[in-house]
C-alpha positions as CSV (number, residue, x, y, z in Angstrom):
1,M,13.6,61.9,15.6
2,T,14.0,61.3,19.3
3,P,14.7,57.6,19.9
4,M,11.9,55.8,21.9
5,L,12.9,55.0,25.4
6,M,12.1,51.4,26.5
7,S,10.6,50.4,29.8
8,D,12.4,47.9,31.9
9,R,9.8,45.3,30.8
10,Q,10.5,46.0,27.2
11,I,14.3,45.7,27.9
12,I,13.8,42.3,29.4
13,K,11.6,41.3,26.4
14,R,14.2,42.5,24.0
15,R,16.9,40.5,25.8
16,L,14.6,37.5,25.6
17,T,14.5,37.9,21.8
18,K,18.1,36.8,21.9
19,M,17.1,33.5,23.3
20,I,19.1,31.5,25.7
21,R,19.6,29.0,22.9
22,D,21.7,31.6,21.2
23,L,24.3,31.1,24.0
24,M,24.4,27.3,23.5
25,N,27.1,25.2,21.9
26,N,26.2,21.5,21.3
27,D,22.9,22.1,23.1
28,I,24.6,23.5,26.3
29,A,25.1,27.0,27.7
30,Q,27.7,27.8,30.3
31,F,27.7,30.6,32.8
32,N,30.2,31.8,35.4
33,N,29.1,33.3,38.7
34,L,25.4,32.7,38.0
35,Q,22.5,33.6,40.3
36,I,19.3,31.5,39.9
37,L,16.2,33.2,41.3
38,D,13.4,31.2,42.9
39,F,10.7,30.3,40.4
40,K,8.1,32.1,42.7
41,R,9.7,35.4,41.6
42,S,8.0,35.3,38.2
43,K,5.7,32.2,38.3
44,Q,6.1,32.0,34.5
45,V,9.7,31.5,33.7
46,E,13.1,30.8,35.4
47,I,15.3,33.9,35.8
48,F,19.1,33.8,35.8
49,I,21.1,36.9,36.9
50,H,24.3,36.9,34.9
51,N,26.7,39.8,35.2
52,G,24.0,41.8,36.9
53,T,21.6,41.3,33.9
54,P,18.3,39.2,34.1
55,L,18.3,36.4,31.6
56,L,15.2,34.3,31.1
57,A,15.8,30.6,30.9
58,A,12.9,30.0,28.5
59,L,13.0,27.3,25.8
60,G,9.4,27.2,24.5
61,K,8.1,28.5,21.2
62,N,7.0,31.8,22.9
63,A,10.3,32.3,24.7
64,G,11.1,35.4,22.6
65,T,7.9,37.2,23.7
66,V,7.5,36.3,27.3
67,K,6.8,39.3,29.4
68,V,7.8,39.5,33.1
69,T,8.0,42.3,35.6
70,P,11.7,43.0,36.3
71,P,12.6,41.1,39.5
72,A,13.6,42.9,42.7
73,K,17.2,42.6,43.4
74,V,18.0,39.6,45.5
75,K,21.2,39.9,47.6
76,V,23.9,37.3,47.0
77,K,25.1,36.1,50.4
78,H,27.3,33.1,49.4
79,H,29.5,31.9,46.6
80,A,29.2,28.2,45.7
81,K,32.4,26.9,44.2
82,G,32.5,24.1,41.7
83,E,30.5,23.1,38.7
84,Y,26.7,22.7,38.6
85,F,24.2,21.5,36.1
86,Y,20.8,23.3,36.3
87,W,17.8,21.2,35.2
88,Y,15.2,23.2,33.2
89,T,12.4,23.2,35.8
90,F,9.6,24.9,33.9
91,P,8.0,21.8,32.4
92,L,8.4,19.4,35.4
93,M,5.0,19.9,37.0
94,N,3.3,17.9,34.2
95,Y,3.9,14.2,33.8
96,Y,4.1,14.3,30.0
97,H,6.3,17.4,29.9
98,C,8.5,16.1,32.6
99,I,9.4,13.2,30.4
100,N,9.2,14.9,27.0
101,D,11.0,18.1,27.9
102,G,13.0,16.8,30.9
103,L,14.9,13.8,29.6
104,G,17.0,15.7,27.0
105,P,18.7,17.9,29.6
106,I,19.3,14.9,31.8
107,Y,20.9,13.1,28.8
108,K,23.3,16.1,28.4
109,Y,24.0,16.2,32.1
110,L,25.1,12.5,32.0
111,E,27.3,13.3,29.0
112,L,29.0,16.1,30.9
113,K,29.4,14.0,34.0
114,Q,31.4,11.4,32.2
115,D,34.2,14.0,31.9
116,N,33.4,15.7,35.2
117,P,32.4,13.3,37.9
118,D,32.1,16.1,40.5
119,L,29.4,17.9,38.5
120,K,26.5,18.6,40.8
121,F,22.9,18.4,39.6
122,M,20.3,21.0,40.8
123,L,16.8,22.2,40.0
124,N,14.7,25.0,41.2
125,K,13.0,24.4,44.6
126,D,9.8,26.0,43.3
127,P,7.8,24.3,40.5
128,R,5.5,26.2,38.2
129,K,1.8,26.6,39.0
130,I,1.8,24.2,42.0
131,D,3.2,24.4,45.5
132,T,5.6,21.4,45.5
133,H,7.2,19.2,42.9
134,P,5.0,16.1,42.2
135,P,6.6,12.8,43.3
136,F,7.4,11.7,39.8
137,V,10.0,14.4,39.4
138,L,12.2,13.2,42.1
139,E,11.3,9.6,41.4
140,L,12.7,10.1,37.9
141,L,16.1,11.2,39.4
142,D,16.1,8.3,41.8
143,L,15.6,5.8,39.0
144,L,18.6,7.3,37.2
145,D,20.7,7.4,40.4
146,I,21.1,11.2,40.2
147,E,21.8,13.0,43.4
148,Y,20.4,16.5,43.4
149,E,20.0,19.7,45.3
150,F,17.7,22.7,45.0
151,S,19.1,26.0,43.8
152,N,19.3,28.8,46.3
153,E,18.7,32.4,45.0
154,N,21.1,33.8,47.7
155,Y,24.0,31.9,46.1
156,S,26.2,32.8,43.2
157,Y,27.4,29.6,41.5
158,E,30.9,29.5,40.2
159,R,30.0,27.6,36.9
160,V,26.6,26.5,35.7
161,Y,25.6,24.4,32.7
162,F,22.1,24.6,31.2
163,A,21.0,22.3,28.5
164,D,18.4,22.2,25.7
165,T,15.4,19.9,25.7
166,L,16.5,18.1,22.5
167,V,12.8,18.1,21.4
168,Q,12.7,21.6,19.9
169,H,13.9,23.7,17.0
170,P,16.2,26.7,17.7
171,N,13.1,28.9,17.5
172,G,11.4,26.9,20.2
173,S,8.8,25.1,18.1
174,R,8.5,21.3,18.4
175,S,10.9,19.0,16.5
176,R,11.3,15.3,16.3
177,P,13.3,14.3,19.5
178,K,17.0,13.6,19.2
179,D,18.2,10.0,19.8
180,G,19.4,10.9,23.3
181,V,15.9,11.2,24.5
182,Y,15.0,7.7,23.5
183,E,18.2,6.4,25.0
184,M,16.9,7.8,28.3
185,I,13.5,6.1,27.8
186,R,15.2,2.7,27.2
187,K,17.3,3.2,30.4
188,L,14.3,4.0,32.4
189,V,12.4,1.0,31.2
190,K,15.3,-1.3,32.0
191,V,15.8,0.2,35.5
192,S,12.1,0.1,36.3
193,R,11.6,-3.5,35.3
194,D,14.6,-4.5,37.3
195,R,13.4,-2.6,40.4
196,Y,9.7,-3.4,40.2
197,P,9.5,-6.9,38.6
198,D,6.4,-7.8,40.7
199,V,4.1,-4.9,39.7
200,T,0.6,-6.1,38.6
201,V,0.6,-6.6,34.8
202,H,-2.4,-6.0,32.5
203,D,-2.4,-7.1,28.9
204,K,-5.1,-4.6,28.0
205,V,-5.1,-1.3,29.8
206,Y,-7.6,1.6,29.8
207,L,-6.1,4.7,31.5
208,S,-9.0,6.0,33.5
209,R,-10.0,9.6,34.3
210,R,-12.8,8.5,36.7
211,A,-11.5,10.2,39.8
212,H,-14.7,9.4,41.6
213,A,-14.1,5.7,41.0
214,N,-10.5,5.7,42.2
215,P,-10.2,4.2,45.7
216,L,-7.1,6.4,46.2
217,N,-8.7,9.6,45.2
218,D,-6.7,12.1,47.3
219,R,-4.7,13.1,44.3
220,K,-3.6,16.7,44.7
221,E,-0.1,15.9,46.0
222,I,0.7,13.0,43.6
223,I,-0.5,14.0,40.2
224,G,1.2,17.3,39.5
225,E,-0.7,19.6,37.2
226,D,-4.2,18.1,37.4
227,N,-6.3,18.3,34.3
228,T,-8.1,15.0,34.9
229,V,-11.3,16.4,36.4
230,K,-11.2,19.5,34.3
231,R,-11.2,17.4,31.2
232,G,-13.5,14.8,32.6
233,I,-15.6,12.5,30.4
234,T,-19.2,12.7,31.5
235,N,-20.1,9.3,30.1
236,E,-16.9,7.5,31.1
237,D,-18.8,5.1,33.3
238,G,-20.4,3.7,30.2
239,M,-17.0,3.6,28.4
240,V,-15.4,1.6,31.2
241,E,-18.3,-0.9,31.2
242,I,-17.8,-1.5,27.5
243,L,-14.0,-1.8,27.8
244,Q,-14.1,-4.1,30.8
245,D,-16.5,-6.3,28.8
246,L,-13.8,-6.4,26.1
247,G,-11.2,-7.5,28.6
248,Y,-9.6,-4.2,29.5
249,S,-8.4,-3.4,33.0
250,E,-9.2,0.1,34.3
251,V,-5.9,1.6,35.6
252,F,-5.4,4.8,37.5
253,G,-1.9,5.8,36.7
254,E,-1.7,8.2,39.7
255,N,-1.9,5.2,42.1
256,Y,1.7,4.0,41.2
257,N,5.1,5.6,41.6
258,L,7.0,6.3,38.4
259,G,9.0,3.1,38.4
260,E,6.0,1.0,39.0
261,K,4.1,2.8,36.2
262,I,7.0,2.3,33.7
263,S,7.4,-1.4,34.7
264,M,3.6,-2.0,34.4
265,F,3.0,-0.1,31.1
266,S,6.2,-1.6,29.5
267,R,4.4,-5.1,29.7
268,M,1.0,-4.2,28.2
269,D,-0.1,-5.3,24.7
270,K,-3.0,-3.0,24.2
271,Y,-3.6,0.5,25.5
272,I,-6.5,2.9,25.3
273,S,-6.3,6.4,26.5
274,T,-7.7,9.9,25.9
275,A,-5.5,12.7,24.7
276,G,-3.4,14.3,27.4
277,A,-0.5,13.2,29.6
278,G,-1.6,9.6,29.3
279,V,0.0,9.4,25.9
280,T,3.4,9.3,27.8
281,N,2.8,5.7,28.7
282,I,3.1,4.6,25.1
283,L,6.8,5.4,25.4
284,W,7.4,2.6,28.0
285,R,6.7,0.0,25.2
286,I,9.7,1.3,23.2
287,D,11.1,-1.4,20.9
288,Q,8.1,-3.6,21.7
289,P,4.8,-4.0,19.8
290,L,1.8,-2.1,21.1
291,A,-1.7,-1.5,19.8
292,V,-2.9,1.9,20.9
293,G,-6.5,3.2,20.9
294,G,-6.3,7.0,21.0
295,I,-9.4,9.0,21.9
296,H,-9.3,12.7,21.0
297,S,-11.1,15.2,23.1
298,P,-12.7,18.2,21.4
299,G,-10.0,20.6,20.5
300,F,-7.2,18.3,21.7
301,P,-6.0,15.7,19.2
302,F,-4.5,12.4,20.1
303,P,-1.0,12.1,18.4
304,G,-1.2,9.9,15.3
305,P,0.7,9.4,12.1
306,K,0.2,13.0,11.0
307,H,2.0,14.2,14.1
308,N,5.5,13.2,12.9
309,R,7.3,15.4,15.4
310,H,5.6,13.9,18.4
311,I,7.8,11.9,20.8
312,C,5.3,8.9,20.6
313,T,5.3,8.7,16.8
314,G,9.0,8.9,15.9
315,P,10.9,6.1,14.1
316,Q,12.0,4.7,17.5
317,M,8.3,4.1,18.3
318,K,7.6,2.3,15.0
319,D,6.3,-0.8,16.8
320,S,3.4,1.2,18.3
321,H,0.4,1.3,16.1
322,I,-2.0,4.1,16.9
323,N,-5.7,3.7,16.0
324,I,-7.6,7.0,16.5
325,Y,-11.2,6.9,17.5
326,P,-13.1,8.3,14.5
327,G,-16.4,9.1,16.2
328,K,-17.8,12.4,17.4
329,V,-16.9,13.9,20.7
330,R,-18.6,17.0,22.2
331,F,-18.2,19.5,25.0
332,V,-20.9,19.5,27.6
333,N,-21.1,23.2,27.2
334,E,-20.9,24.1,23.5
335,D,-21.0,27.8,24.0
336,P,-18.4,29.1,21.5
337,N,-17.5,32.1,23.7
338,I,-15.8,30.0,26.4
339,R,-12.3,28.5,26.3
340,K,-13.1,24.8,26.0
341,Y,-9.7,23.2,26.1
342,N,-10.1,22.1,29.8
343,H,-13.9,21.5,29.9
344,P,-15.9,18.3,30.4
345,W,-16.9,16.4,27.3
346,Y,-18.4,13.2,26.2
347,I,-18.4,10.5,23.5
348,D,-21.4,11.1,21.3
349,N,-22.2,7.4,20.5
350,L,-21.2,4.6,22.8
351,K,-22.3,1.9,20.3
352,E,-19.8,3.3,17.8
353,F,-17.3,3.4,20.6
354,R,-17.7,-0.3,21.3
355,K,-17.3,-1.2,17.7
356,W,-14.1,0.8,17.5
357,A,-12.7,-0.5,20.8
358,K,-13.1,-4.1,19.5
359,S,-10.9,-3.1,16.5
360,V,-8.0,-1.8,18.5
């Protein structure tokens, strides 16, 4: 039988099956003379060129089946001497994923830097899906006093380190985060409280999605991947009225820089949020008691006790007690033929909601 010839795309897919994690030792892969293409080349995944061969820097659960068109050859014009650490840029355009998937690599970078103080930190100049990195990405590096530069696809870098997220199994599926991730969370809380001691503090917080009610509603450049309106709650005005009557402050997280956010949320006692990136703010109460009211949207559960791999429910977050709203939630458009994950929805019974909110 004549062997089947593979297309270039299939070749790249097969190379991906041997995932970049297979090249890691102690959660770190090392490369000599590495070229890092601009993210805009594929828009889906970061591409390294190593020894003339494309290697996809993919760490997610679907990393072994990602399909990309083979990139056009990009000429190397310069050779950058020294050692570099490349920050996994794929998840950074989303607040939750920037923290959940971004802190593990930073932890490994700081470990490496202890033995190599000249190690340089870089990330791709192009984020995924959006035009520029949202401010919280570079604010995170500033809080950790990390100087950075953007990778340049016309350079070959003498030595590059690339680290795992520390929140995934070898096959890319989610795992309970390693301790280093929580060490970074504690560090961020301490630094943020020291830098922003005078931020407004609210004992009881409701994280709002009411973009129309936000006085600072020019949000495109500050929020990153924006699902707030797409997942809007059509009766949120009524929810806010109920919660304010119960003593909650309506907070728009996008109105604060990252350090202010961490400092503010690290001081709250009660927190109500819908499922989504807002769950990230639970982390800033690490080692402190917090009563959480979690509101699931249709098809998108809020992490609770059953989600034992979630970053917000691990042993390090044992002082946060999550109370999931038990009532019905519905999509505005209940047509089963449309993808509903990012569609407007509403709480079916606000009287039940009030009763539940009082119990949080």
